[in-house]
C-alpha positions in Angstrom: -103.2 -20.8 -80.8 -102.4 -18.1 -83.2 -101.7 -18.3 -87.1 -98.4 -17.7 -86.8 -95.8 -16.7 -89.7 -98.0 -18.3 -92.1 -101.4 -16.9 -90.9 -102.3 -15.9 -94.7 -102.0 -19.6 -95.7 -104.2 -20.5 -92.8 -106.9 -18.1 -93.9 -106.6 -19.2 -97.5 -107.0 -22.8 -96.9 -110.6 -22.1 -95.6 -111.6 -20.9 -99.1 -110.9 -24.2 -100.5 -113.8 -26.1 -101.9 -112.2 -29.5 -101.3 -113.9 -32.3 -99.2 -113.5 -31.8 -95.7 -111.1 -34.5 -94.9 -109.0 -33.0 -97.8 -109.0 -29.8 -96.1 -108.3 -31.5 -92.6 -105.3 -32.9 -94.4 -104.1 -29.5 -95.7 -104.3 -28.3 -92.4 -102.2 -31.1 -91.1 -99.7 -30.4 -93.7 -99.4 -26.9 -92.8 -98.6 -27.7 -89.2 -96.2 -30.4 -90.4 -97.8 -33.2 -88.1 -98.3 -35.9 -90.7 -96.3 -38.9 -89.8 -93.4 -39.2 -92.2 -90.7 -41.7 -91.0 -88.5 -38.6 -90.2 -91.3 -37.0 -87.8 -91.7 -40.6 -85.9 -87.8 -40.9 -85.6 -87.8 -37.9 -83.7 -89.9 -39.7 -81.1 -89.1 -43.4 -81.6 -85.3 -44.0 -81.0 -83.8 -46.2 -83.7 -86.8 -46.0 -86.1 -86.0 -45.8 -89.9 -86.5 -42.3 -91.2 -85.7 -43.2 -94.5 -88.2 -42.8 -97.6 -89.9 -46.4 -97.8 -90.7 -46.1 -101.6 -87.4 -44.5 -103.1 -84.9 -45.4 -100.4 -84.2 -41.7 -99.8 -82.1 -41.3 -96.5 -84.8 -38.7 -95.0 -88.5 -38.8 -95.5 -89.9 -35.7 -94.6 -93.0 -34.2 -95.4 -91.6 -32.1 -98.5 -90.0 -35.3 -99.6 -93.0 -37.3 -99.5 -95.5 -35.2 -101.0 -93.0 -33.4 -103.8 -89.5 -34.6 -104.0 -90.0 -38.4 -104.0 -89.9 -39.9 -107.5 -93.3 -41.4 -107.1 -95.2 -37.9 -106.0 -93.1 -36.1 -108.8 -94.2 -38.0 -111.3 -97.9 -37.8 -110.4 -97.2 -33.9 -110.5 -95.5 -34.0 -113.8 -97.8 -36.6 -115.6 -100.2 -33.8 -116.6 -97.9 -30.9 -117.3 -97.0 -29.3 -114.1 -94.2 -26.8 -114.9 -90.7 -27.9 -113.6 -90.7 -24.4 -111.7 -93.5 -25.4 -109.6 -91.7 -28.9 -108.4 -88.1 -28.1 -108.9 -87.0 -25.4 -106.5 -85.8 -26.2 -103.1 -87.8 -25.5 -100.0 -87.1 -25.7 -96.2 -90.6 -26.8 -95.4 -93.6 -28.1 -97.0 -95.8 -24.8 -96.1 -93.4 -22.5 -98.0 -93.6 -24.4 -101.3 -97.4 -24.4 -100.6 -97.3 -20.7 -100.0 -95.2 -19.8 -103.1 -97.9 -22.0 -105.5 -100.6 -20.1 -103.8 -99.4 -16.8 -105.2 -99.9 -18.2 -108.7 -102.5 -20.7 -108.4 -106.3 -19.7 -108.4 -108.8 -21.2 -106.0 -110.0 -23.9 -108.0 -106.4 -25.1 -109.0 -105.2 -25.1 -105.5 -108.1 -27.3 -104.7 -106.9 -29.8 -107.2 -103.3 -29.5 -106.1 -104.3 -30.6 -102.5 -106.3 -33.6 -103.9 -103.4 -34.7 -105.6 -101.3 -34.4 -102.6 -103.8 -36.0 -100.5 -103.8 -39.1 -102.9 -100.2 -39.1 -103.2 -100.1 -39.3 -99.3 -102.6 -42.1 -99.5 -100.5 -44.1 -102.1 -97.5 -43.7 -99.7 -99.3 -45.2 -96.8 -100.9 -47.8 -98.9 -97.3 -48.9 -100.0 -96.2 -48.9 -96.4 -99.3 -50.8 -94.8 -100.5 -52.9 -97.6 -97.5 -53.2 -99.8 -99.6 -51.8 -102.6 -97.7 -50.0 -105.4 -99.4 -47.9 -108.0 -98.3 -46.3 -111.2 -98.3 -42.3 -111.1 -101.0 -42.4 -113.8 -103.4 -44.5 -111.5 -102.5 -42.1 -108.8 -103.6 -38.7 -110.9 -106.8 -40.4 -112.4 -108.1 -41.1 -108.9 -107.6 -37.6 -107.7 -109.1 -36.1 -111.0 -112.1 -38.0 -110.6 -112.8 -36.3 -107.2 -112.9 -33.0 -108.8 -115.0 -32.2 -111.9 -113.2 -30.6 -114.7 -109.9 -31.1 -113.0 -107.3 -28.6 -114.2 -103.8 -27.2 -113.6 -104.1 -23.6 -113.3 -106.6 -20.9 -114.5 -104.7 -17.8 -114.9 -108.0 -15.6 -115.8 -108.6 -16.0 -111.8 -106.7 -14.2 -109.2 -104.3 -16.5 -107.2 -105.2 -17.3 -103.3 -102.5 -15.2 -102.1 -101.0 -11.8 -103.4 -97.5 -11.8 -105.4 -96.7 -8.8 -103.7 -94.8 -9.9 -100.7 -94.2 -7.1 -98.2 -90.9 -8.1 -96.6 -90.7 -6.7 -93.0 -87.5 -6.1 -91.0 -86.7 -5.9 -87.6 -88.3 -3.2 -85.5 -86.4 -1.4 -82.8 -87.7 -1.7 -79.2 -89.5 1.0 -77.2 -87.3 3.7 -75.2 -85.4 2.0 -72.4 -86.1 -1.4 -73.8 -83.2 -4.1 -74.9 -84.4 -6.5 -77.6 -82.7 -9.8 -77.7 -83.4 -11.9 -81.0 -82.6 -15.6 -81.0 -82.8 -18.5 -83.3 -81.6 -22.1 -83.9 -81.0 -24.6 -86.8 -81.6 -28.1 -86.5 -79.7 -30.9 -88.1 -79.2 -34.5 -88.3 -77.4 -35.0 -85.3 -76.5 -31.6 -84.2 -77.9 -27.8 -83.3 -76.9 -24.4 -83.9 -78.2 -21.9 -82.2 -77.7 -17.7 -82.1 -78.8 -14.6 -80.5 -78.1 -10.7 -80.9 -78.6 -8.3 -78.4 -79.4 -4.6 -79.4 -80.9 -1.4 -77.7 -83.4 1.3 -78.8 -81.2 2.7 -81.6 -80.4 -0.6 -83.0 -77.1 -0.6 -81.8 -75.6 -4.2 -81.1 -74.7 -4.9 -77.4 -73.7 -8.2 -77.6 -74.7 -11.5 -79.0 -73.1 -14.8 -79.9 -74.3 -18.6 -80.3 -73.1 -22.3 -80.1 -73.1 -25.6 -81.5 -74.1 -28.7 -79.7 -74.1 -32.5 -80.7 -77.2 -34.7 -80.4 -80.6 -35.0 -82.2 -83.3 -32.4 -81.2 -86.8 -31.2 -82.5 -87.3 -27.7 -83.8 -89.1 -26.9 -80.5 -86.5 -28.3 -78.3 -83.7 -26.2 -80.1 -85.6 -23.2 -79.8 -85.9 -23.6 -76.4 -82.3 -23.9 -75.8 -81.7 -20.9 -77.6 -84.1 -19.3 -75.5 -82.3 -20.3 -72.5 -79.0 -19.4 -73.8 -80.1 -15.8 -74.4 -81.4 -15.7 -70.9 -77.7 -16.8 -69.9 -76.2 -14.5 -71.9 -78.1 -11.4 -71.0 -77.6 -12.3 -67.5 -73.8 -12.8 -67.9 -73.6 -9.2 -69.4 -75.5 -8.0 -66.5 -78.7 -6.4 -68.3 -81.2 -5.8 -65.8 -83.3 -3.5 -68.0 -86.6 -3.9 -69.5 -86.1 -6.7 -72.1 -88.0 -8.1 -74.9 -87.0 -11.6 -76.0 -88.0 -12.0 -79.6 -88.4 -15.2 -81.9 -89.9 -16.5 -85.1 -91.1 -19.9 -83.8 -94.6 -19.3 -82.6 -95.1 -22.4 -81.0 -92.5 -21.7 -78.1 -94.8 -18.4 -77.6 -97.7 -20.1 -77.5 -96.2 -22.9 -74.8 -95.1 -19.9 -72.6 -98.5 -18.4 -72.8 -100.1 -21.7 -71.6 -97.0 -22.9 -69.5 -99.2 -23.3 -66.5 -101.1 -26.2 -67.9 -97.9 -27.7 -69.8 -96.9 -30.5 -68.1 -94.3 -31.7 -70.9 -90.4 -31.8 -70.3 -90.3 -28.6 -72.6 -92.9 -27.0 -70.4 -90.7 -27.3 -67.4 -87.8 -25.7 -69.4 -90.0 -22.9 -70.3 -91.3 -22.5 -66.5 -87.4 -22.1 -65.5 -87.0 -19.3 -68.2 -89.9 -17.4 -67.2 -88.6 -17.7 -63.4 -85.2 -16.3 -64.7 -87.0 -13.3 -66.2 -87.0 -12.2 -62.3 -83.3 -11.0 -63.0 -84.8 -8.2 -65.4 -86.9 -5.1 -64.4 -89.6 -6.7 -66.9 -89.3 -9.2 -69.5 -91.3 -11.1 -71.8 -91.4 -13.0 -75.2 -93.1 -12.1 -78.5 -93.3 -13.5 -82.0 -91.9 -12.1 -85.0 -91.9 -12.5 -88.7 -89.0 -14.5 -90.1 -87.8 -11.7 -92.1 -87.4 -9.4 -89.0 -85.2 -12.4 -87.4 -82.2 -12.2 -90.0 -79.3 -11.4 -87.8 -80.1 -14.3 -85.4 -80.6 -16.4 -87.8 -77.3 -15.6 -89.7 -75.5 -16.3 -86.4 -77.1 -19.6 -85.6 -76.3 -20.9 -89.2 -72.4 -19.5 -88.7 -72.2 -21.5 -85.5 -73.7 -24.7 -87.0 -71.6 -24.3 -90.5 -68.5 -23.9 -88.3 -69.3 -26.1 -85.5 -68.3 -23.8 -82.7 -69.1 -21.6 -79.7 -68.8 -18.0 -80.2 -69.5 -14.9 -77.8 -69.0 -11.2 -78.8 -69.7 -7.7 -77.6 -70.1 -4.7 -79.9 -67.7 -5.8 -82.2 -69.9 -8.3 -83.9 -68.7 -10.1 -86.8 -68.3 -9.0 -90.0 -70.3 -11.8 -91.6 -73.5 -10.3 -90.0 -72.7 -6.6 -90.7 -74.7 -5.7 -93.8 -77.9 -7.6 -92.1 -77.4 -5.4 -88.9 -77.1 -2.2 -91.0 -80.3 -3.2 -93.2 -82.4 -3.4 -89.8 -81.6 0.1 -88.6 -81.5 1.9 -92.0 
């Protein structure tokens, strides 16, 4: 399994000098696999996905570690700037990567130790009914690391602040590229795709909206299936390159021979449909290279509609299309 879109994060965490169990915790945070109530609710029907500590409607990992009042109080108690904890993010790993561009290694060690203690406090509350004050949680974290500190601006941050934003890359000559994406809500999903040639000209695209709860991986798989259907309906039989910013989907396709899950079976059907084209493959790309497909799926989701288009694409994505090929 590759590092995926956050490969710099994965490389950086192995530089940390935290306890091995905290380093494993950091790895699990990055993969969003800690058993929050929101995560459990995706696999157990009827499970309450709310936050057990503050009563928030949905306990995501980001909420449990940053936005829950208890966790926020722990982070604030010793002077963490509001800029570190008030900004909104879609995922916990996005928040941590932002911090890595400000914090040095030692400060990041201390942060992950604090978050680990916040997570343990959350579990103790659920399993044992044990409620602690923010100060107690902080002190337990600070005792694990000698000379605990917030941030040392004398040293270089773990990640460079010079972020290079990549853009969509034109496919090779005589190859058609199809980008797709999905967005997941509480009980609905939006998906979008865009088809472009070697010059960056839009040949078609569209997307849709479907009711029902799905995991991100299920939604991305659905977007993949719909992209293949659209290409077939437009009678595109050339060499085709499908592109996604969801690394898990690419990994599943590469290991589909041994995948016996429901999604694995759907991916096998997708690869069987590749026979319609001269050649076809699925590759991963940076999120910033999938902007147009992302805008389409967001539009389908927000407007709760289905829409297909040809070369006359919607004006809302015009700037993104032009930016990609300029």
